[in-house]
One Martini backbone bead per residue (centre of mass of N, CA, C, O) as a GRO file, in nm:
protein
  290
    1MET     BB    1 -17.858   3.006  -9.589
    2ALA     BB    2 -17.683   3.268  -9.586
    3LEU     BB    3 -17.856   3.386  -9.844
    4LEU     BB    4 -18.156   3.377  -9.739
    5LEU     BB    5 -18.170   3.598  -9.519
    6PRO     BB    6 -18.109   3.856  -9.688
    7SER     BB    7 -18.346   3.815  -9.887
    8LEU     BB    8 -18.568   3.842  -9.675
    9LEU     BB    9 -18.499   4.128  -9.566
   10THR     BB   10 -18.542   4.279  -9.839
   11ARG     BB   11 -18.862   4.212  -9.848
   12LEU     BB   12 -18.914   4.387  -9.627
   13PRO     BB   13 -19.061   4.645  -9.509
   14GLN     BB   14 -19.018   4.961  -9.434
   15LEU     BB   15 -18.949   5.145  -9.144
   16ASN     BB   16 -19.152   5.402  -9.056
   17LEU     BB   17 -19.329   5.634  -8.892
   18ILE     BB   18 -19.613   5.528  -8.953
   19ALA     BB   19 -19.563   5.229  -8.879
   20ALA     BB   20 -19.482   5.282  -8.587
   21ILE     BB   21 -19.751   5.412  -8.499
   22GLU     BB   22 -19.931   5.167  -8.572
   23ILE     BB   23 -19.801   4.972  -8.377
   24LEU     BB   24 -19.854   5.130  -8.115
   25VAL     BB   25 -20.167   5.145  -8.143
   26LEU     BB   26 -20.216   4.836  -8.155
   27ALA     BB   27 -20.080   4.763  -7.888
   28PHE     BB   28 -20.268   4.935  -7.710
   29VAL     BB   29 -20.535   4.806  -7.789
   30ILE     BB   30 -20.463   4.512  -7.712
   31TYR     BB   31 -20.398   4.574  -7.415
   32GLN     BB   32 -20.678   4.680  -7.334
   33ILE     BB   33 -20.837   4.424  -7.404
   34LEU     BB   34 -20.682   4.231  -7.222
   35TYR     BB   35 -20.742   4.386  -6.959
   36MET     BB   36 -21.049   4.360  -6.966
   37VAL     BB   37 -21.059   4.055  -6.970
   38LYS     BB   38 -20.910   4.006  -6.704
   39ALA     BB   39 -21.090   4.186  -6.518
   40ALA     BB   40 -21.356   4.012  -6.603
   41GLY     BB   41 -21.290   3.701  -6.625
   42SER     BB   42 -21.263   3.622  -6.970
   43ILE     BB   43 -21.058   3.404  -7.066
   44PRO     BB   44 -21.230   3.161  -7.158
   45LEU     BB   45 -21.383   3.315  -7.379
   46LEU     BB   46 -21.135   3.392  -7.544
   47LEU     BB   47 -21.050   3.099  -7.606
   48TRP     BB   48 -21.308   3.026  -7.764
   49ILE     BB   49 -21.279   3.242  -7.982
   50THR     BB   50 -21.003   3.138  -8.086
   51LEU     BB   51 -21.103   2.857  -8.158
   52LEU     BB   52 -21.314   2.944  -8.366
   53ALA     BB   53 -21.119   3.094  -8.555
   54ALA     BB   54 -20.938   2.847  -8.610
   55LEU     BB   55 -21.168   2.670  -8.724
   56TYR     BB   56 -21.243   2.849  -8.962
   57TYR     BB   57 -20.967   2.856  -9.108
   58GLY     BB   58 -20.933   2.547  -9.118
   59SER     BB   59 -21.190   2.495  -9.293
   60GLU     BB   60 -21.094   2.663  -9.527
   61PHE     BB   61 -20.836   2.495  -9.586
   62ALA     BB   62 -20.995   2.206  -9.595
   63GLY     BB   63 -21.305   2.249  -9.724
   64PHE     BB   64 -21.530   2.308  -9.498
   65GLU     BB   65 -21.818   2.451  -9.585
   66THR     BB   66 -22.030   2.411  -9.355
   67VAL     BB   67 -21.854   2.514  -9.118
   68GLN     BB   68 -21.791   2.787  -9.242
   69TRP     BB   69 -22.079   2.887  -9.267
   70LEU     BB   70 -22.163   2.864  -8.968
   71LEU     BB   71 -21.939   3.046  -8.849
   72GLY     BB   72 -21.989   3.299  -9.035
   73ASN     BB   73 -22.291   3.339  -8.904
   74LEU     BB   74 -22.206   3.351  -8.593
   75PHE     BB   75 -22.012   3.595  -8.538
   76PRO     BB   76 -22.199   3.849  -8.538
   77TYR     BB   77 -22.363   3.750  -8.282
   78LEU     BB   78 -22.114   3.731  -8.093
   79VAL     BB   79 -22.050   4.034  -8.087
   80PHE     BB   80 -22.326   4.126  -7.964
   81ALA     BB   81 -22.306   3.951  -7.713
   82MET     BB   82 -22.051   4.083  -7.595
   83ILE     BB   83 -22.164   4.369  -7.565
   84VAL     BB   84 -22.393   4.291  -7.366
   85LEU     BB   85 -22.225   4.133  -7.145
   86PHE     BB   86 -21.970   4.372  -7.159
   87GLN     BB   87 -22.064   4.676  -7.107
   88THR     BB   88 -21.926   4.751  -6.840
   89GLU     BB   89 -21.631   4.692  -6.921
   90ILE     BB   90 -21.624   4.875  -7.168
   91ARG     BB   91 -21.691   5.139  -7.027
   92ARG     BB   92 -21.454   5.127  -6.827
   93GLY     BB   93 -21.229   5.110  -7.039
   94LEU     BB   94 -21.289   5.376  -7.186
   95ALA     BB   95 -21.246   5.549  -6.931
   96ARG     BB   96 -20.953   5.467  -6.891
   97ILE     BB   97 -20.840   5.566  -7.161
   98GLY     BB   98 -20.958   5.876  -7.110
   99ARG     BB   99 -20.762   5.911  -6.893
  100ASN     BB  100 -20.549   6.115  -6.716
  101PRO     BB  101 -20.210   6.020  -6.667
  102PHE     BB  102 -20.098   6.328  -6.555
  103GLY     BB  103 -20.343   6.346  -6.350
  104SER     BB  104 -20.543   6.490  -6.077
  105PRO     BB  105 -20.810   6.599  -5.889
  106TYR     BB  106 -20.565   6.655  -5.699
  107SER     BB  107 -20.378   6.814  -5.504
  108SER     BB  108 -20.164   6.770  -5.251
  109PHE     BB  109 -20.318   6.960  -5.051
  110GLU     BB  110 -20.604   6.851  -5.106
  111ALA     BB  111 -20.555   6.555  -5.043
  112ARG     BB  112 -20.478   6.583  -4.747
  113GLN     BB  113 -20.736   6.716  -4.650
  114VAL     BB  114 -20.944   6.508  -4.752
  115PHE     BB  115 -20.827   6.251  -4.626
  116GLU     BB  116 -20.834   6.341  -4.328
  117GLU     BB  117 -21.140   6.386  -4.308
  118ILE     BB  118 -21.218   6.095  -4.383
  119LEU     BB  119 -21.055   5.938  -4.170
  120LEU     BB  120 -21.181   6.066  -3.922
  121ALA     BB  121 -21.473   5.986  -3.985
  122VAL     BB  122 -21.439   5.681  -4.024
  123SER     BB  123 -21.325   5.621  -3.744
  124ARG     BB  124 -21.562   5.722  -3.583
  125LEU     BB  125 -21.782   5.539  -3.715
  126ALA     BB  126 -21.643   5.269  -3.642
  127SER     BB  127 -21.643   5.309  -3.328
  128GLN     BB  128 -21.979   5.338  -3.343
  129LYS     BB  129 -22.115   5.160  -3.555
  130THR     BB  130 -22.165   5.347  -3.825
  131GLY     BB  131 -22.313   5.363  -4.102
  132ALA     BB  132 -22.139   5.395  -4.435
  133LEU     BB  133 -22.125   5.585  -4.760
  134ILE     BB  134 -21.837   5.677  -4.963
  135VAL     BB  135 -21.796   5.870  -5.265
  136LEU     BB  136 -21.538   5.910  -5.505
  137GLU     BB  137 -21.474   6.115  -5.751
  138ARG     BB  138 -21.339   6.120  -6.073
  139ASP     BB  139 -21.374   6.114  -6.409
  140THR     BB  140 -21.645   6.008  -6.369
  141SER     BB  141 -21.956   6.102  -6.364
  142LEU     BB  142 -22.212   6.137  -6.078
  143ARG     BB  143 -22.481   6.288  -6.152
  144THR     BB  144 -22.698   6.069  -6.161
  145TYR     BB  145 -22.665   5.991  -5.853
  146SER     BB  146 -22.684   6.276  -5.715
  147GLU     BB  147 -22.983   6.327  -5.815
  148SER     BB  148 -23.103   6.100  -5.608
  149GLY     BB  149 -23.054   6.308  -5.396
  150ILE     BB  150 -22.929   6.559  -5.172
  151PRO     BB  151 -22.833   6.862  -5.223
  152LEU     BB  152 -22.534   7.052  -5.107
  153GLN     BB  153 -22.255   7.187  -5.172
  154ALA     BB  154 -22.032   7.121  -4.953
  155ARG     BB  155 -21.786   7.140  -4.744
  156LEU     BB  156 -21.556   6.933  -4.644
  157SER     BB  157 -21.604   6.755  -4.325
  158TYR     BB  158 -21.602   6.581  -4.041
  159ASP     BB  159 -21.867   6.683  -3.910
  160LEU     BB  160 -22.058   6.642  -4.150
  161LEU     BB  161 -22.016   6.338  -4.196
  162VAL     BB  162 -22.097   6.243  -3.912
  163THR     BB  163 -22.386   6.370  -3.910
  164ILE     BB  164 -22.512   6.233  -4.160
  165PHE     BB  165 -22.476   5.922  -4.030
  166GLN     BB  166 -22.668   5.953  -3.825
  167PRO     BB  167 -22.945   5.766  -3.759
  168ARG     BB  168 -23.154   6.028  -3.697
  169THR     BB  169 -23.099   6.138  -3.975
  170PRO     BB  170 -23.231   6.202  -4.292
  171LEU     BB  171 -22.929   6.131  -4.457
  172HIS     BB  172 -22.817   5.835  -4.373
  173ASP     BB  173 -22.990   5.678  -4.609
  174GLY     BB  174 -22.703   5.648  -4.788
  175ALA     BB  175 -22.502   5.826  -5.009
  176VAL     BB  176 -22.195   5.993  -5.040
  177ILE     BB  177 -22.083   6.257  -5.263
  178LEU     BB  178 -21.760   6.329  -5.390
  179ARG     BB  179 -21.597   6.646  -5.504
  180LYS     BB  180 -21.325   6.670  -5.390
  181ASP     BB  181 -21.404   6.925  -5.139
  182LYS     BB  182 -21.713   6.817  -5.194
  183ILE     BB  183 -22.048   6.780  -5.104
  184VAL     BB  184 -22.288   6.708  -5.327
  185ALA     BB  185 -22.443   6.451  -5.185
  186ALA     BB  186 -22.714   6.287  -5.021
  187ALA     BB  187 -22.900   6.010  -5.015
  188CYS     BB  188 -22.800   5.807  -5.231
  189PHE     BB  189 -22.849   5.601  -5.512
  190LEU     BB  190 -22.720   5.281  -5.591
  191PRO     BB  191 -22.591   5.028  -5.759
  192LEU     BB  192 -22.606   4.698  -5.762
  193SER     BB  193 -22.445   4.420  -5.763
  194VAL     BB  194 -22.471   4.129  -5.997
  195ASN     BB  195 -22.269   3.961  -5.862
  196PRO     BB  196 -22.300   3.654  -5.716
  197ILE     BB  197 -22.072   3.663  -5.504
  198TRP     BB  198 -22.190   3.912  -5.333
  199GLY     BB  199 -22.485   3.811  -5.253
  200THR     BB  200 -22.362   3.611  -5.003
  201GLN     BB  201 -22.131   3.821  -4.860
  202LEU     BB  202 -22.307   4.087  -4.885
  203GLY     BB  203 -22.445   4.368  -4.827
  204THR     BB  204 -22.601   4.640  -4.953
  205ARG     BB  205 -22.380   4.851  -4.908
  206HIS     BB  206 -22.148   4.684  -5.043
  207ARG     BB  207 -22.286   4.633  -5.314
  208ALA     BB  208 -22.304   4.939  -5.385
  209ALA     BB  209 -21.999   4.991  -5.381
  210VAL     BB  210 -21.936   4.792  -5.610
  211GLY     BB  211 -22.139   4.892  -5.825
  212ILE     BB  212 -22.015   5.183  -5.874
  213THR     BB  213 -21.729   5.054  -5.960
  214GLU     BB  214 -21.848   4.906  -6.214
  215GLU     BB  215 -21.968   5.168  -6.363
  216THR     BB  216 -21.717   5.321  -6.249
  217ASP     BB  217 -21.413   5.505  -6.123
  218ALA     BB  218 -21.484   5.502  -5.846
  219VAL     BB  219 -21.468   5.543  -5.483
  220ALA     BB  220 -21.543   5.324  -5.204
  221ILE     BB  221 -21.661   5.380  -4.859
  222THR     BB  222 -21.715   5.159  -4.577
  223VAL     BB  223 -21.939   5.107  -4.289
  224SER     BB  224 -22.029   4.888  -4.054
  225GLU     BB  225 -22.305   4.851  -3.837
  226GLU     BB  226 -22.225   4.561  -3.719
  227THR     BB  227 -21.882   4.588  -3.688
  228GLY     BB  228 -21.702   4.847  -3.806
  229PHE     BB  229 -21.597   4.796  -4.072
  230ILE     BB  230 -21.359   4.871  -4.316
  231SER     BB  231 -21.405   4.954  -4.666
  232LEU     BB  232 -21.280   4.903  -5.015
  233ALA     BB  233 -21.383   5.015  -5.344
  234VAL     BB  234 -21.245   4.895  -5.665
  235SER     BB  235 -21.313   4.789  -5.970
  236GLY     BB  236 -21.522   4.560  -5.845
  237SER     BB  237 -21.368   4.555  -5.572
  238ILE     BB  238 -21.299   4.435  -5.222
  239GLU     BB  239 -21.187   4.554  -4.908
  240LEU     BB  240 -21.187   4.403  -4.593
  241GLY     BB  241 -21.106   4.504  -4.288
  242ILE     BB  242 -20.953   4.777  -4.276
  243SER     BB  243 -20.746   5.005  -4.192
  244ALA     BB  244 -20.675   5.336  -4.176
  245GLU     BB  245 -20.386   5.314  -4.289
  246ARG     BB  246 -20.468   5.143  -4.538
  247LEU     BB  247 -20.659   5.357  -4.651
  248ALA     BB  248 -20.447   5.580  -4.690
  249GLU     BB  249 -20.265   5.425  -4.879
  250ARG     BB  250 -20.479   5.364  -5.105
  251LEU     BB  251 -20.554   5.654  -5.172
  252GLY     BB  252 -20.269   5.739  -5.254
  253GLU     BB  253 -20.245   5.538  -5.490
  254ILE     BB  254 -20.500   5.614  -5.659
  255PHE     BB  255 -20.440   5.948  -5.657
  256GLY     BB  256 -20.117   6.010  -5.631
  257HIS     BB  257 -20.117   6.096  -5.291
  258PRO     BB  258 -19.926   6.037  -5.055
  259LEU     BB  259 -19.905   6.020  -4.728
  260PRO     BB  260 -19.736   6.129  -4.486
  261PRO     BB  261 -19.614   6.003  -4.191
  262ALA     BB  262 -19.714   6.274  -4.025
  263ALA     BB  263 -19.992   6.217  -4.071
  264PRO     BB  264 -20.304   6.211  -3.936
  265VAL     BB  265 -20.391   5.867  -3.868
  266PRO     BB  266 -20.636   5.700  -3.750
  267ALA     BB  267 -20.659   5.395  -3.537
  268ARG     BB  268 -20.998   5.309  -3.593
  269ASN     BB  269 -21.047   4.951  -3.589
  270PRO     BB  270 -21.226   4.681  -3.480
  271ALA     BB  271 -21.103   4.458  -3.653
  272GLY     BB  272 -20.768   4.464  -3.679
  273GLU     BB  273 -20.798   4.369  -3.977
  274GLU     BB  274 -20.715   4.229  -4.301
  275SER     BB  275 -20.886   4.162  -4.620
  276GLN     BB  276 -20.951   3.969  -4.928
  277LEU     BB  277 -21.230   3.846  -4.926
  278ASP     BB  278 -21.304   3.726  -4.625
  279PRO     BB  279 -21.570   3.560  -4.514
  280ALA     BB  280 -21.486   3.526  -4.209
  281ALA     BB  281 -21.398   3.846  -4.171
  282GLY     BB  282 -21.628   4.003  -4.391
  283ARG     BB  283 -21.908   3.933  -4.325
  284MET     BB  284 -22.229   4.027  -4.405
  285THR     BB  285 -22.547   4.137  -4.326
  286SER     BB  286 -22.881   4.233  -4.371
  287ARG     BB  287 -22.844   4.490  -4.183
  288ASP     BB  288 -22.631   4.593  -4.397
  289ARG     BB  289 -22.781   4.871  -4.511
  290LEU     BB  290 -22.892   5.169  -4.670
   0.00000   0.00000   0.00000
């Protein structure tokens, strides 16, 4: 036994620079695939695919030719089915892989200015129970969605945001899209989430907020006209009924520029509580629409 281990080690291929790079690349790819599967809630499907693969190689080893032939012809169609079923997750995952991990769309100074204007406007709209939907562009371009609205290309400000969402203004019925410190467009149409979970628990405005974050890496902030609740949607999930302080904290985490404690963050949220998709605390009605 003592002589067997050294003989096995001598038969292993030598680890060189190219082999080490290949191992790192494969590990990164496998990690990203597993991350996408987990984020999409597709772990049961992954287990079924693993089981079918094990059954295929087991039938090959056992000599079950009919089972092997059936599974061998089934796998190509299964790959196409996965691409069709999980096209949104695949697109979001590829966008995440291509994201610059060392940078942010904002500098520290820009982030503080932009976040403070947004927080002031959102707090005012929440106190008035004025419905609003604000989308912050990140790495994925939102040009397709901004072209569906009215182009503004205006400098972001508290006054302009509050004015846009006033009920009697022509631009209030839709989403506002922000790119850095610019309001790109208003009255924009966004895709609604097709996830059946949100269909019974959220109104149209909140489903649109989730929908745009399912399709892109954008961040969406909503204010309910029914309750004045502030909500934040990221990566296909939504936090309902959060406070302005919690919103400031989450924006800092997402964009990598936490606001300092001295920053003026208004605490105007009629909800007074926060929840992670609590139907009792954050249920929206059919009146809460774009």
